[in-house]
C-alpha positions in Angstrom: 29.6 272.1 8.2 33.4 272.7 8.3 32.9 275.6 10.7 30.9 273.4 13.1 33.7 270.9 13.0 36.2 273.5 13.8 34.2 274.7 16.8 33.8 271.1 17.9 37.5 270.6 17.5 38.3 273.8 19.4 35.9 272.7 22.2 37.5 269.3 22.4 41.0 270.9 22.4 39.9 273.3 25.1 38.4 270.5 27.2 41.6 268.5 26.8 43.6 271.5 27.8 41.5 272.3 30.8 41.6 268.6 31.8 45.4 268.5 31.6 45.7 271.7 33.5 43.3 270.5 36.2 45.0 267.1 36.3 48.5 268.7 36.4 47.4 271.2 39.0 45.9 268.6 41.2 49.0 266.4 40.9 51.2 269.4 41.8 49.0 270.2 44.8 49.0 266.6 45.9 52.8 266.5 45.6 53.3 269.8 47.4 51.1 268.8 50.3 53.0 265.5 50.7 56.3 267.2 51.3 57.7 267.0 54.8 58.2 270.8 54.9 54.5 271.3 54.3 53.6 268.6 56.9 55.5 270.2 59.7 54.6 273.8 58.8 51.5 273.6 61.1 52.0 274.6 64.7 50.4 271.4 66.0 53.1 269.3 64.3 56.0 270.7 66.3 55.7 267.9 68.9 55.6 264.9 66.5 58.3 266.6 64.4 60.7 266.8 67.3 59.9 263.1 68.2 60.6 262.1 64.6 64.0 264.0 64.6 65.1 261.7 67.5 64.2 258.5 65.7 66.2 256.1 63.5 63.8 257.0 60.6 65.2 260.6 60.7 68.9 259.8 61.0 70.9 256.6 61.1 74.2 255.1 60.1 73.1 254.4 56.6 72.1 258.0 55.9 68.6 257.0 54.8 65.7 259.2 55.8 62.0 258.3 55.8 60.0 261.4 55.1 56.5 262.0 56.4 54.9 260.8 53.2 57.0 257.6 53.2 55.2 256.4 56.3 51.9 258.1 56.2 50.8 258.1 52.5 50.4 254.7 50.7 51.3 254.8 47.0 48.4 252.6 45.7 46.2 255.1 43.8 43.0 254.6 45.7 44.7 254.4 49.1 46.7 257.5 48.2 43.5 259.5 47.3 41.6 258.3 50.4 44.6 259.4 52.6 44.7 262.8 51.0 41.0 263.3 51.5 41.1 262.1 55.1 44.0 264.5 55.8 41.8 267.5 55.0 40.4 267.2 58.5 43.8 267.9 59.9 43.8 271.3 58.2 40.3 272.0 59.5 41.4 271.2 63.1 44.6 273.3 62.7 42.9 276.5 61.6 39.3 276.2 63.0 39.1 274.1 66.2 42.7 274.1 67.5 42.1 270.5 68.6 45.8 269.8 69.4 47.3 273.3 69.4 48.9 273.0 72.8 51.1 270.3 74.4 48.4 269.4 76.9 45.8 269.0 74.1 48.2 266.9 72.1 48.9 264.6 75.0 45.2 264.3 75.7 44.6 263.1 72.1 47.8 261.1 71.6 46.2 257.7 72.3 43.3 258.3 69.9 45.6 259.6 67.2 48.0 256.7 67.6 45.2 254.0 67.6 43.7 255.6 64.4 47.0 255.4 62.6 47.7 251.9 63.8 44.3 250.8 62.6 45.0 252.3 59.2 48.3 250.4 59.0 46.6 247.1 59.8 44.0 247.8 57.1 46.6 248.2 54.4 49.0 245.6 55.8 51.6 248.2 56.7 51.9 249.1 53.0 54.2 252.1 53.6 56.5 250.0 55.9 56.7 247.4 53.2 57.7 249.9 50.5 61.1 249.9 52.2 61.2 246.8 54.4 60.7 243.3 52.9 60.9 240.0 54.8 62.5 238.3 51.9 65.3 240.9 51.8 66.2 240.6 55.4 69.5 239.0 56.4 68.3 237.5 59.6 71.8 236.4 60.7 72.7 240.1 61.1 69.6 240.6 63.3 69.5 239.8 67.0 68.2 236.3 67.9 64.9 237.7 69.2 64.4 240.0 66.2 64.9 237.1 63.8 62.7 234.8 65.8 59.9 237.4 65.8 60.2 238.1 62.1 59.9 234.3 61.4 56.8 234.2 63.7 55.3 237.2 61.9 55.7 235.6 58.5 54.2 232.3 59.7 51.2 234.0 61.4 50.4 236.7 58.9 51.3 239.5 61.3 51.8 243.0 59.9 54.7 245.4 60.8 52.6 247.7 63.1 51.6 244.7 65.3 55.1 245.0 66.9 56.7 248.2 65.7 54.7 250.9 67.4 56.4 254.1 68.5 59.2 253.9 66.0 59.0 257.5 64.8 56.8 259.1 67.4 56.3 258.4 71.1 53.7 255.8 71.8 50.9 256.7 74.3 51.4 255.7 77.9 49.5 252.5 78.7 46.6 252.9 81.0 47.0 250.4 83.8 44.1 248.7 85.6 43.9 250.4 89.0 41.2 248.1 90.5 43.6 246.0 92.5 45.3 249.2 93.9 41.9 250.8 94.8 40.9 247.6 96.6 44.2 247.6 98.5 43.7 251.3 99.4 40.2 250.6 100.7 41.6 248.2 103.3 43.6 251.0 104.8 40.4 252.5 106.2 39.8 249.3 108.1 43.1 249.3 110.0 42.4 248.8 113.7 43.0 251.8 115.9 45.0 249.6 118.3 47.1 247.9 115.6 50.6 247.0 116.8 52.0 246.6 113.3 51.2 248.5 110.1 52.3 248.3 106.5 52.2 251.5 104.3 50.7 251.2 100.8 52.4 254.3 99.5 55.8 255.9 100.1 56.0 257.7 103.4 57.8 261.0 103.3 59.8 261.7 106.5 60.5 265.2 105.5 64.2 266.1 105.9 64.9 262.5 107.2 64.2 260.6 104.0 61.5 258.2 102.8 60.0 254.8 103.7 59.0 252.4 101.0 55.6 250.8 100.6 54.9 247.4 102.4 57.6 248.0 104.9 56.8 246.5 108.3 56.4 249.3 110.9 56.0 248.7 114.7 53.5 251.1 116.2 54.9 252.8 119.4 52.0 255.1 120.1 48.9 256.5 118.3 46.8 259.6 118.5 43.8 259.6 116.2 45.0 258.9 112.7 48.6 259.8 113.6 51.0 257.0 114.7 54.5 257.1 115.9 56.3 254.1 114.4 59.5 252.2 114.7 61.4 250.8 111.7 63.8 247.9 112.3 66.2 247.5 109.4 69.8 246.9 108.5 72.5 249.2 107.2 75.5 248.2 105.2 78.8 250.0 105.5 79.5 252.1 102.5 75.8 252.5 101.6 74.6 254.1 104.8 71.9 256.1 103.0 70.0 252.9 102.4 68.2 250.7 104.9 67.7 247.0 104.0 65.1 244.4 105.1 67.7 242.1 106.6 71.4 241.4 106.8 72.5 240.3 103.4 69.0 240.9 102.0 69.1 243.8 99.4 65.4 244.6 99.6 65.4 248.3 100.3 62.9 249.5 102.9 64.0 253.1 103.3 66.3 255.8 102.0 67.9 258.3 104.3 69.3 261.8 104.0 72.4 262.9 106.0 70.0 264.1 108.8 68.2 260.8 108.7 71.4 258.8 109.1 72.4 260.9 112.1 69.1 260.3 113.8 69.4 256.5 113.6 69.7 254.3 116.7 72.2 251.8 115.4 74.5 249.2 116.8 78.1 248.3 115.7 79.1 247.1 112.2 79.9 243.4 112.0 81.3 241.6 109.0 79.4 238.8 107.4 80.9 235.7 105.7 81.4 237.7 102.5 83.3 240.6 104.2 80.4 243.0 104.0 79.8 245.0 107.2 76.3 245.3 108.6 74.6 246.8 111.6 71.0 246.8 112.8 
């Protein structure tokens, strides 16, 4: 009977030992894979790492640095575990699919990646942000008026950090603008009458070595042959800024920009001073 007890005791001790080794090993792996050096060791992390190096979270007057794990890994046990499991897909894409292994691929997926992270921050109420930043610890009189106002608004309306603070460590994706209005405007250009006496360009006109004409500038049609028109631009030039043509005397709306050759090709009158002493000519 005593022999059986010894075996049981040995088995229990072995189980405890294996358990501690497994637990300790897992903890060591978890800790190692949370290190910034490990995070940026992947080729695909070169772009976000460079962006991070240019942020206030990497270097600042206080000498405080937020590491990758400080922002991307919540410390609550369950959230921590879920985040580590979720991160395994990044290793898969790094070594198997090469999903973001070029700058072009990275930019193509930047929006999706950013929105995924933003959603995770909203789900946990920006837990990693709050591990360093606390509304109650803020000295609002040291903040700008707008910042203090928005922090008060955030507290009163249960907003979370990521609602406002996007792109603080990595570049935010470029916003996709609605192009319907522009496309509608462009469609009208096909309806311009062949005998139109006045036209307004919807895009910048390149005059080659002469310069450029800005969109919506009024142009008088002198002659037309098919889709090609010879036009006349009536504008004003101010002495000292001859490379720029303005909509009117004293009106600083720029209608065209000229090169040296463009300035020499102008048909212009004499400069005359206005009531403010600026000299203009048409």
